[in-house]
C-alpha positions in Angstrom: 63.4 99.6 63.0 61.1 97.0 62.8 62.1 93.7 61.1 59.6 92.1 58.7 60.1 89.1 56.8 58.0 86.4 54.3 59.2 82.9 54.4 57.7 79.6 53.0 57.6 76.8 55.3 56.3 73.6 56.5 53.8 73.3 59.5 55.8 70.9 62.0 54.7 67.8 63.7 51.5 67.1 62.1 52.1 64.7 59.2 48.8 63.4 57.1 48.4 59.8 56.5 49.8 60.0 53.2 52.9 61.5 54.7 52.8 65.2 53.4 52.4 68.3 55.6 51.0 71.6 54.9 52.9 74.3 53.7 52.3 77.5 55.2 53.2 81.3 54.8 55.3 82.7 57.7 55.1 86.2 58.5 57.9 87.7 61.1 56.6 90.9 62.1 57.7 92.8 65.4 59.6 89.7 66.8 56.6 87.6 66.4 55.6 84.7 63.4 52.5 84.9 62.0 51.4 81.5 59.9 49.2 81.3 57.0 48.0 77.6 55.7 48.6 77.7 51.9 46.8 74.1 51.1 49.7 72.8 49.4 50.9 69.6 50.8 54.2 68.1 50.5 56.3 65.4 52.0 59.2 66.8 53.7 61.9 64.8 51.5 60.3 66.8 48.7 60.8 70.3 50.2 64.1 72.4 50.6 64.7 76.1 50.9 60.7 77.4 50.8 60.1 75.1 47.2 59.5 71.8 46.3 61.9 69.4 45.1 61.7 67.9 41.3 61.4 64.3 43.4 57.5 65.4 43.9 55.6 64.8 40.5 53.6 67.8 41.1 56.6 70.1 41.8 55.9 72.5 38.8 52.5 73.4 40.0 53.0 73.8 43.4 56.1 76.0 42.9 53.8 78.2 40.9 51.4 78.5 43.6 53.9 79.0 46.0 55.6 81.8 43.7 52.3 83.4 43.8 51.6 83.3 47.5 55.2 84.9 48.0 54.5 87.5 45.3 51.3 88.5 46.7 52.5 88.6 50.3 55.1 91.3 49.2 52.7 93.0 47.5 50.7 93.3 50.0 53.7 94.8 52.5 54.6 97.1 50.0 50.8 98.3 49.0 50.8 99.1 53.1 53.7 101.0 53.1 52.7 103.3 49.8 49.5 104.0 51.6 50.6 104.7 54.8 48.9 102.1 56.4 50.1 100.7 59.6 51.4 97.0 58.9 50.0 94.8 61.6 48.9 91.2 61.6 45.6 91.8 61.2 45.8 94.3 58.2 48.3 91.9 56.3 45.6 88.7 57.0 42.7 90.8 55.6 44.4 91.2 52.6 46.3 88.2 52.2 42.9 86.0 52.4 41.0 88.1 50.1 41.1 86.6 46.7 41.1 89.8 44.8 43.9 91.5 46.1 45.6 93.3 43.6 42.7 93.2 41.1 41.7 96.6 40.5 38.2 94.5 38.8 35.4 96.2 40.7 33.7 92.5 39.3 36.0 90.5 40.7 36.1 92.2 44.3 32.6 91.8 44.5 32.5 88.5 43.3 34.8 87.9 46.5 33.1 89.5 48.8 29.9 87.8 48.1 31.7 84.4 48.1 32.8 85.4 51.8 29.2 86.3 52.8 27.7 83.1 51.5 27.6 81.6 55.0 26.3 85.1 56.7 23.5 86.7 54.6 19.8 85.1 54.2 19.7 83.4 50.4 17.1 85.8 49.3 19.9 88.6 50.3 22.4 86.7 48.4 20.4 86.5 45.6 19.2 90.0 45.4 22.8 90.8 45.4 23.8 88.8 42.8 20.8 90.1 40.7 22.1 93.5 41.3 25.9 92.6 39.8 24.6 90.6 36.8 22.5 94.1 35.9 25.6 96.3 36.0 27.5 93.7 34.2 24.8 94.0 31.2 25.5 97.7 31.4 29.3 97.6 31.5 30.9 93.8 31.0 34.3 95.4 32.3 34.6 97.7 34.9 37.4 99.2 37.0 37.5 100.7 40.5 38.7 104.0 38.6 35.8 103.8 36.6 33.3 104.6 39.7 33.2 108.2 39.5 30.3 110.6 39.5 29.8 110.7 35.9 29.5 106.8 35.8 27.0 107.1 38.7 24.9 109.7 36.7 25.1 107.4 33.7 24.1 104.1 35.2 21.3 105.8 36.9 20.1 107.3 33.6 20.4 103.6 32.2 18.3 102.3 34.6 15.6 104.7 34.5 15.4 105.2 30.5 16.4 101.8 29.3 15.4 99.4 31.6 12.3 101.3 33.1 13.3 101.4 36.4 11.1 103.3 38.7 13.2 105.9 41.2 12.9 102.7 44.1 14.3 100.4 42.2 17.0 102.2 40.7 18.4 103.6 44.0 18.3 100.2 45.6 20.8 99.1 42.5 22.8 102.1 43.9 22.8 101.2 47.3 24.0 97.4 46.4 27.0 99.2 44.4 27.6 101.6 47.5 27.7 98.6 49.9 30.2 96.8 48.0 32.4 100.1 47.5 32.4 101.1 51.0 34.0 97.6 51.9 36.7 98.2 49.1 37.2 101.3 51.1 37.6 99.6 54.2 40.2 97.2 52.8 42.1 100.2 51.5 41.7 99.2 47.9 39.6 102.7 47.1 40.5 105.8 48.9 37.3 108.0 47.6 33.4 107.0 48.1 32.1 108.6 45.1 28.6 108.4 46.9 29.6 111.2 49.1 28.7 113.4 46.0 26.0 111.6 44.7 22.6 111.4 47.1 20.6 108.4 46.9 16.8 109.3 47.3 14.1 107.6 48.0 10.5 107.8 46.9 6.9 106.5 48.4 5.8 103.8 46.6 2.1 103.1 45.7 1.7 100.1 47.6 -1.1 98.2 45.7 -3.3 96.2 48.3 -6.9 94.5 47.7 -10.1 96.0 49.5 -12.2 93.7 51.6 -14.6 93.4 48.7 -11.7 92.3 46.3 -10.8 89.8 49.4 -14.2 88.4 49.2 -14.6 88.3 45.6 -11.6 85.9 45.3 -12.5 83.5 48.4 -16.1 83.2 46.3 -14.1 82.3 43.3 -11.8 79.6 45.1 -14.8 78.0 46.3 -16.8 78.1 43.2 -14.4 75.5 42.1 -14.6 76.7 38.4 -10.7 77.5 38.7 -8.3 75.2 37.1 -6.5 73.1 39.5 -3.3 74.7 39.1 -4.9 78.5 39.4 -7.0 77.0 42.3 -3.9 75.5 44.2 -2.0 79.2 43.5 -5.2 81.0 44.9 -5.6 79.1 47.8 -1.9 79.8 49.6 -1.9 83.3 47.8 -5.3 83.9 50.2 -3.8 82.0 53.0 -1.5 84.8 53.0 -3.7 87.5 52.6 -5.2 86.0 56.1 -2.1 85.7 57.9 0.4 88.1 56.3 3.0 85.7 55.8 5.9 86.5 53.5 6.2 84.0 50.0 9.2 82.5 51.4 7.7 81.5 54.8 4.6 80.2 53.3 6.6 78.3 50.9 8.4 76.4 53.9 5.4 76.2 56.3 4.7 72.7 57.5 1.9 71.3 59.7 4.1 71.0 62.8 4.0 74.3 62.7 0.4 74.8 63.5 -1.2 73.5 66.7 -4.3 74.9 68.2 -5.2 77.3 65.5 -2.3 79.0 66.0 0.6 79.2 63.6 4.2 79.2 64.9 7.0 80.5 62.4 10.8 81.5 62.4 10.8 84.3 59.6 13.7 83.6 56.7 14.1 87.6 56.8 14.5 88.6 60.7 15.2 85.0 62.2 12.4 86.1 64.8 9.7 83.9 65.9 5.9 85.1 65.4 2.9 83.4 66.3 -0.3 84.1 64.2 -3.8 83.0 65.3 -5.7 81.5 62.3 -9.0 82.7 61.7 -11.8 80.7 60.0 -11.2 81.7 56.6 -7.6 80.4 56.7 -8.2 77.3 58.5 -10.7 76.4 55.6 -7.9 76.5 53.2 -5.7 74.1 55.1 -6.0 69.8 54.5 -6.4 68.9 57.9 -5.3 65.4 57.4 -1.7 65.4 56.5 0.0 62.0 55.9 3.1 63.5 57.9 3.3 66.2 60.5 6.7 67.7 58.7 4.9 68.0 55.1 4.7 71.1 53.8 1.3 72.9 53.9 0.9 74.2 50.6 2.6 73.2 46.9 4.0 76.6 46.4 5.2 77.2 42.9 8.2 79.1 41.9 7.8 83.5 42.4 7.7 83.6 38.8 5.2 81.0 38.1 3.0 82.3 41.3 2.9 85.9 40.0 2.0 84.7 36.6 -0.8 82.8 37.4 -2.2 85.5 39.9 -2.1 87.9 37.1 -4.5 85.8 35.0 -6.8 85.3 38.2 -6.7 88.9 39.0 -7.7 89.6 35.6 -10.5 87.3 35.5 -11.8 88.2 38.7 -12.4 91.9 37.2 -10.0 93.4 39.5 -7.6 96.1 37.8 -4.6 96.4 39.7 -1.1 95.2 39.3 -1.0 92.3 42.1 1.9 90.4 43.2 2.2 87.7 45.7 3.6 90.3 48.5 0.5 92.4 47.8 -1.2 89.5 49.9 1.2 91.1 52.9 0.1 94.4 52.1 -3.6 93.6 52.1 -3.4 91.7 55.3 -1.6 95.5 56.9 -4.7 97.6 55.0 -7.7 95.5 55.5 -6.7 94.7 59.5 -6.6 98.6 59.7 -9.9 98.7 57.7 -11.4 96.6 60.4 -10.2 98.6 63.5 -7.2 96.3 64.2 -4.7 98.3 66.4 -1.6 99.3 63.9 0.9 97.9 66.8 -1.1 94.4 66.7 -1.0 94.3 63.1 3.2 95.1 63.4 3.2 92.0 66.0 1.4 89.9 63.4 3.8 90.7 60.7 7.2 90.4 62.6 7.8 94.0 62.8 9.9 95.6 65.5 9.4 99.3 64.6 6.1 100.5 64.5 7.6 102.9 61.2 8.1 99.5 59.2 4.0 98.7 59.7 3.2 102.1 58.7 4.9 101.4 55.3 2.7 98.4 54.7 -0.7 100.1 55.7 -2.6 102.1 53.3 -5.8 103.8 54.5 -8.5 103.0 52.4 -11.5 105.7 51.1 -13.6 103.6 53.7 -11.8 104.6 56.9 -11.4 107.8 55.8 -15.0 108.6 55.7 -15.4 106.3 58.7 -13.1 108.4 60.8 -14.7 111.9 59.2 -18.1 110.9 60.0 -17.1 111.7 63.6 -17.6 115.2 62.8 -21.0 114.7 62.2 -21.3 114.2 66.4 -20.1 117.1 66.9 
């Protein structure tokens, strides 16, 4: 029979400058000791039988923390046994370092998971995940794992569509984040069944707005006319640059002069971490100040995404373009106009930084001009 014991001990050997040692939790499993640091520091003379003596001024608080750690460890062992999960050092550690163990609150678990992924996920992804959690909190301020059944998912989906006026793709994106976190809870043994096994997440083809060549020319002429206020002119300048390069907002926001050499722009994309080299055409070069004070200086003074889109809405409306254009539409416009001009789709994909041609095809919306041009080839028959 396997002997499993839990004990609170002091770390041997190393003593800090203030004379204290770190307290650890020892798991004795399969004739081997496994140690877990508790970050509670005590002088050796103030420690006896796994607890802090009264000679330590902070003994009450430290003992409360030690009790909590020991109870948590014992609860983990009990939980693994009840669920018939093998008790291994790895399984124990996974639960012990999890701040939300023992909590049935979905939100507590979600926040704990996001905290652990902070240094792994891109800032934009973290922001997106947190936004989806906040959206769910607006619908239900308290949420237990037991609440996550088929009826709840259906009701939340209906709320996103009817009350929040989300389109199907946006609503499904919210549910996908919920599914990701739920899968993590399942992997950690906190939930047995995945409710999404019975709830199919769909995906519709979105109508991606993009500028035509004529509309892009009009905006370019509007910028060069000098009729716009300085604030709007600045936004239109870097929006046009994105239209001519296909850059995402984050990559353009952080673009610096030392990334441009011999009319080639080199950027490591925030989203994929891949390096992309983009030749700069004359239209984009005209938008750049060629006398920077420092080579590490940013190329553009980019406003926040919200402010940028607000100015863009006014600019597009003033240019008599009846489309809902956001900054990301610059990337769609680059791809669509590139197709209009006959640039091979694989070349467009390389400039956009896509690894898969299918990804590029999502951005490319064939205009009527291209269809007419291609259909005219039948005349040759």
